[in-house]
C-alpha positions as CSV (number, residue, x, y, z in Angstrom):
1,M,72.3,-140.7,-12.6
2,E,73.3,-144.1,-11.1
3,H,71.0,-145.1,-8.2
4,S,72.2,-148.7,-7.8
5,K,73.8,-149.7,-4.6
6,Q,75.3,-153.2,-4.5
7,P,75.3,-155.4,-1.4
8,Q,78.6,-155.6,0.5
9,N,78.0,-158.7,2.5
10,G,81.6,-159.7,3.3
11,L,82.8,-156.3,4.5
12,G,79.4,-155.5,6.0
13,L,79.4,-158.6,8.2
14,L,83.0,-157.8,9.4
15,V,82.0,-154.3,10.3
16,L,78.8,-155.6,11.9
17,F,80.8,-158.0,14.1
18,L,83.4,-155.4,15.2
19,S,80.9,-152.5,15.8
20,L,78.4,-154.7,17.6
21,T,80.9,-156.4,19.8
22,L,82.9,-153.3,20.7
23,G,79.8,-151.2,21.1
24,G,78.2,-153.9,23.2
25,V,81.2,-154.1,25.5
26,V,81.1,-150.3,26.1
27,L,77.3,-150.4,26.6
28,S,77.7,-153.3,29.0
29,W,79.9,-151.1,31.3
30,I,77.3,-148.4,31.2
31,Y,74.5,-150.9,31.8
32,I,76.1,-152.5,34.8
33,G,76.5,-149.1,36.4
34,L,72.9,-148.2,35.8
35,I,71.4,-151.4,37.1
36,D,73.5,-151.1,40.2
37,L,72.5,-147.5,40.9
38,I,68.8,-148.0,40.1
39,P,67.1,-149.5,43.2
40,F,63.9,-150.7,41.5
41,I,63.9,-154.0,39.7
42,Y,61.2,-152.9,37.2
43,L,63.3,-149.9,36.2
44,N,66.2,-152.3,35.7
45,F,64.1,-154.2,33.1
46,L,63.5,-150.9,31.3
47,T,67.3,-150.4,31.4
48,A,67.8,-153.8,29.9
49,L,65.3,-152.9,27.2
50,G,67.2,-149.7,26.4
51,F,70.4,-151.8,26.2
52,A,68.7,-154.1,23.7
53,I,67.4,-151.2,21.6
54,A,70.9,-149.7,21.4
55,L,72.3,-153.0,20.1
56,G,69.4,-153.3,17.7
57,V,70.2,-149.8,16.3
58,I,73.8,-150.8,15.7
59,V,72.7,-153.9,13.7
60,K,70.1,-151.9,11.7
61,L,72.5,-149.1,10.9
62,V,75.3,-151.4,9.7
63,K,72.8,-153.5,7.6
64,T,71.5,-150.4,6.0
65,K,74.9,-148.8,5.4
66,F,76.4,-151.9,3.7
67,N,73.1,-153.2,2.2
68,I,73.7,-156.6,3.8
69,S,71.3,-159.1,2.1
70,T,72.2,-162.3,3.8
71,V,69.9,-163.1,6.7
72,V,71.6,-166.3,7.8
73,G,75.1,-164.6,7.9
74,T,73.8,-161.6,9.8
75,V,72.0,-163.8,12.4
76,A,75.2,-165.9,12.8
77,I,77.4,-162.9,13.3
78,V,74.9,-161.3,15.8
79,I,74.7,-164.5,17.8
80,L,78.5,-164.7,18.0
81,S,78.7,-161.1,19.1
82,L,76.0,-161.6,21.7
83,L,77.9,-164.6,23.2
84,I,81.0,-162.4,23.5
85,I,79.1,-159.4,24.8
86,N,77.2,-161.3,27.5
87,F,80.4,-163.2,28.6
88,V,82.2,-159.9,29.0
89,R,79.2,-158.3,30.6
90,G,79.2,-161.2,33.2
91,Q,82.9,-160.8,33.8
92,M,82.4,-157.0,34.4
93,W,79.6,-157.7,36.7
94,F,81.7,-160.2,38.7
95,A,84.5,-157.7,38.7
96,M,82.3,-155.0,40.1
97,W,81.3,-157.2,43.0
98,Y,84.8,-158.7,43.6
99,S,86.3,-155.2,43.5
100,R,84.0,-154.4,46.4
101,M,85.0,-157.4,48.4
102,Y,88.7,-157.7,47.6
103,F,90.7,-154.5,47.8
104,P,94.5,-155.0,47.1
105,D,97.0,-153.9,49.7
106,P,100.8,-154.7,50.2
107,D,100.1,-157.9,52.1
108,G,97.6,-159.3,49.6
109,Y,93.8,-159.2,49.2
110,Y,91.6,-158.7,52.2
111,F,87.8,-158.8,52.5
112,Y,86.1,-155.4,52.5
113,F,82.6,-154.6,51.4
114,E,82.1,-151.2,49.9
115,P,78.4,-150.4,49.5
116,S,79.0,-147.3,47.4
117,F,78.9,-148.0,43.7
118,L,80.6,-144.8,42.8
119,N,83.6,-145.5,45.0
120,V,84.2,-148.8,43.3
121,F,82.9,-148.8,39.7
122,L,84.1,-145.4,38.8
123,D,87.5,-145.9,40.5
124,L,89.2,-147.6,37.6
125,R,92.1,-148.7,39.7
126,Y,90.1,-151.2,41.6
127,F,87.6,-152.1,38.8
128,L,90.2,-152.7,36.1
129,D,92.4,-154.6,38.6
130,A,89.4,-156.9,39.4
131,I,88.7,-157.4,35.6
132,V,92.3,-158.4,35.0
133,W,92.3,-160.8,38.0
134,I,88.9,-162.4,37.2
135,S,89.9,-162.9,33.6
136,R,93.4,-164.3,34.4
137,Y,92.9,-166.7,37.4
138,P,91.1,-169.5,35.5
139,F,94.1,-169.8,33.1
140,E,96.6,-169.7,36.0
141,N,94.9,-172.6,37.7
142,G,94.5,-174.6,34.5
143,A,90.7,-174.4,34.7
144,N,88.1,-174.0,32.0
145,P,87.2,-170.3,31.8
146,I,83.6,-171.1,30.8
147,M,83.2,-173.4,33.7
148,V,84.7,-170.9,36.0
149,F,82.2,-168.3,34.7
150,V,79.3,-170.7,35.3
151,N,80.6,-171.6,38.8
152,D,80.9,-167.9,39.7
153,L,77.3,-167.4,38.4
154,R,76.1,-170.2,40.6
155,S,77.9,-168.7,43.6
156,F,76.3,-165.3,43.1
157,N,73.0,-167.0,42.6
158,Y,73.5,-168.8,46.0
159,W,74.6,-165.6,47.8
160,G,72.1,-163.2,46.1
161,T,73.0,-159.6,45.3
162,W,69.7,-157.7,45.8
163,G,66.6,-158.1,47.9
164,M,62.8,-157.6,47.8
165,G,62.1,-156.6,51.4
166,Y,62.2,-160.0,52.9
167,G,65.9,-160.7,52.2
168,L,68.2,-161.4,49.3
169,V,66.7,-163.0,46.2
170,T,68.4,-166.3,45.5
171,G,67.8,-169.7,43.8
172,F,65.3,-170.5,41.1
173,F,63.6,-167.1,41.1
174,L,66.9,-165.3,40.6
175,W,67.7,-167.7,37.6
176,I,64.4,-166.7,36.1
177,I,65.2,-163.0,36.5
178,W,68.6,-163.4,34.9
179,A,67.0,-165.5,32.0
180,V,64.4,-162.8,31.3
181,E,67.2,-160.1,31.4
182,L,69.3,-162.1,28.9
183,A,66.2,-162.6,26.6
184,I,65.5,-158.9,26.6
185,I,69.1,-157.9,25.8
186,C,69.3,-160.4,22.9
187,S,65.8,-159.8,21.5
188,M,66.3,-156.5,19.6
189,P,69.6,-157.3,17.9
190,L,68.4,-160.7,16.8
191,F,65.1,-159.2,15.5
192,A,67.0,-156.6,13.5
193,A,69.4,-159.3,12.2
194,A,66.5,-161.6,11.1
195,E,64.6,-158.8,9.3
196,P,65.1,-159.6,5.5
197,I,66.5,-156.9,3.3
198,G,64.1,-156.7,0.4
199,V,60.7,-156.0,-0.9
200,K,58.3,-158.9,-1.5
201,I,57.2,-159.1,-5.1
202,A,54.2,-161.4,-4.9
203,D,53.8,-162.5,-8.5
204,K,57.5,-163.3,-8.8
205,G,57.9,-164.9,-5.4
206,I,61.2,-163.0,-4.7
207,L,62.6,-160.5,-2.3
208,A,63.9,-157.6,-4.4
209,R,66.5,-155.3,-3.0
210,P,65.3,-151.6,-2.7
211,D,67.4,-148.7,-3.7
212,F,65.8,-145.5,-2.4
213,L,65.7,-142.4,-4.4
214,T,66.8,-139.3,-2.4
215,Y,63.5,-137.5,-2.9
216,R,61.0,-137.5,0.1
217,F,57.5,-136.5,-0.8
218,I,54.6,-135.3,1.3
219,P,52.4,-138.3,2.0
220,F,50.4,-139.6,-0.9
221,T,46.7,-140.1,-0.5
222,K,45.0,-143.5,-0.7
223,D,43.7,-142.6,-4.2
224,Q,47.2,-141.6,-5.3
225,L,48.6,-144.9,-3.9
226,Y,46.1,-146.8,-5.9
227,R,47.0,-144.9,-9.0
228,I,50.7,-145.6,-8.5
229,E,50.0,-149.3,-7.9
230,S,48.1,-149.2,-11.2
231,G,51.1,-147.7,-13.0
232,D,50.0,-144.1,-13.2
233,L,53.1,-142.1,-12.3
234,G,52.5,-138.7,-14.0
235,F,51.3,-136.9,-10.9
236,I,54.4,-137.9,-8.9
237,I,56.5,-135.2,-10.5
238,D,54.1,-132.5,-9.1
239,Q,54.1,-134.0,-5.6
240,P,55.9,-131.5,-3.3
241,L,58.9,-132.6,-1.3
242,V,58.7,-132.7,2.5
243,I,60.5,-130.5,5.0
244,T,59.4,-132.0,8.3
245,G,57.0,-134.8,9.4
246,K,56.0,-138.0,7.8
247,S,56.7,-138.7,4.1
248,H,56.9,-141.2,1.3
249,Q,60.0,-142.3,-0.6
250,I,60.3,-144.2,-3.9
251,A,62.7,-147.2,-4.3
252,L,63.8,-148.9,-7.4
253,L,63.9,-152.7,-7.0
254,F,66.8,-154.9,-7.9
255,D,66.9,-158.7,-8.3
256,G,70.6,-159.3,-7.8
257,E,72.4,-156.7,-9.9
258,I,69.6,-156.5,-12.4
259,R,66.9,-153.9,-11.9
260,T,63.4,-155.3,-12.1
261,E,60.4,-153.7,-13.8
262,Y,59.0,-152.8,-10.3
263,I,59.2,-149.8,-8.0
264,S,58.0,-149.5,-4.4
265,L,56.7,-146.7,-2.2
266,H,57.7,-146.6,1.5
267,K,56.6,-144.6,4.5
268,V,59.4,-142.5,6.1
269,P,58.3,-141.1,9.4
270,K,59.7,-137.9,11.0
271,V,61.9,-136.3,8.4
272,D,63.8,-133.3,9.7
273,K,64.7,-130.1,7.8
274,S,68.0,-131.5,6.6
275,G,66.2,-134.2,4.8
276,G,67.3,-137.0,7.2
277,N,65.3,-139.1,9.7
278,R,64.9,-137.8,13.2
279,F,65.0,-141.3,14.7
280,S,67.2,-143.9,13.3
281,M,65.1,-146.8,14.7
282,I,62.2,-145.8,12.5
283,A,64.2,-145.4,9.3
284,P,62.6,-146.8,6.1
285,V,61.7,-150.4,6.7
286,S,62.9,-151.9,3.5
287,N,60.6,-155.0,3.3
288,R,57.4,-153.1,4.2
289,A,56.4,-151.3,1.1
290,A,53.1,-149.4,1.0
291,V,52.8,-149.9,-2.7
292,V,54.6,-152.1,-5.3
293,A,54.0,-151.0,-8.9
294,R,54.9,-152.9,-12.1
295,L,56.1,-150.6,-14.9
296,T,57.9,-150.8,-18.2
297,P,61.7,-150.1,-18.0
298,E,61.1,-146.9,-20.1
299,A,58.5,-145.6,-17.6
300,I,60.9,-146.1,-14.7
301,E,63.8,-144.4,-16.6
302,N,61.5,-141.5,-17.5
303,L,60.4,-141.0,-13.9
304,V,63.9,-141.0,-12.5
305,K,65.1,-138.6,-15.3
306,Q,62.2,-136.2,-14.6
307,L,62.8,-136.2,-10.9
308,D,66.6,-135.6,-11.3
309,E,66.0,-132.8,-13.8
310,K,63.4,-131.1,-11.5
311,Y,65.1,-131.4,-8.1
312,G,68.7,-132.2,-8.9
313,A,70.5,-135.5,-8.4
314,T,71.1,-134.8,-4.8
315,A,67.5,-133.8,-4.0
316,S,68.4,-130.4,-2.6
317,F,65.8,-129.1,-0.1
318,V,66.8,-125.4,-0.4
319,S,64.1,-124.7,-3.1
320,I,61.3,-126.0,-0.9
321,I,59.6,-123.7,1.6
322,E,57.2,-124.1,4.4
323,E,53.8,-122.5,4.6
324,E,51.4,-122.1,7.5
325,E,48.5,-124.0,5.9
326,N,50.6,-126.8,4.5
327,D,54.1,-127.5,5.9
328,T,55.4,-128.8,2.6
329,T,55.1,-127.1,-0.7
330,E,57.1,-126.3,-3.9
331,Q,58.6,-122.9,-4.3
């Protein structure tokens, strides 16, 4: 059985850019609607955190799917996507407010303030018309679109868009609020992008790429972890597979395209009955191995062969049943 999975940095970075940018634009539209409907500023910060987590999930999933190993390239792509996402998010936000103030009629635009978000934001005739107008008018006037964006931001900062009981919030304090919001939104995707793909091998000073075997075992005890770290693997074959709950998963380590003489053991929380993770954000963290064991190539080959022969190359879970005393056992 071939367990090796080669990095796909070029294709992976392209998919990451497209998926993060397009996903971020769609999430921006949803985010703008939520922060406008929610009247409490602290709940808006939680909404911004949810937006950031969603972007981080996209980065994590694409990195894992394509086994992207370049940290610098990933961070650069994420920064580029975030610039586009936040620019578009700002334009959508302007469009929402302008679409409230400037409703088109046969004689041109006239001022009209519509306080109901649903009558504006979800009425795509006005909202899309405002987006087209706000994206087009800098070019028609020969202006720099970035400077137009900044000037619009300054105008809204001067006017204010929400209050705290004593009036509309404007000026320096509003800049601080916007800066915190931007920092929250960018934090999760950048954190996910900067996380290195690899397991630290201390005595070799390298990050080795993990290739996870499909078998998820019930958690090993501390004594068993020590035995694995010492190179004793015989009891792993008798360790039952997991149905639900937390588990451990073995990974073969690769230095480039060459497999090393090391394996690693990782914690995999919340496995469901299909064998997958219940929550994608807490999928196996590839550079946080619970144990790294040095073995001979023959020992690694023998372990993989025995597991494949016992459970099948696809790690079928149909032969594993659940008992009342212990929720994972071998049939």
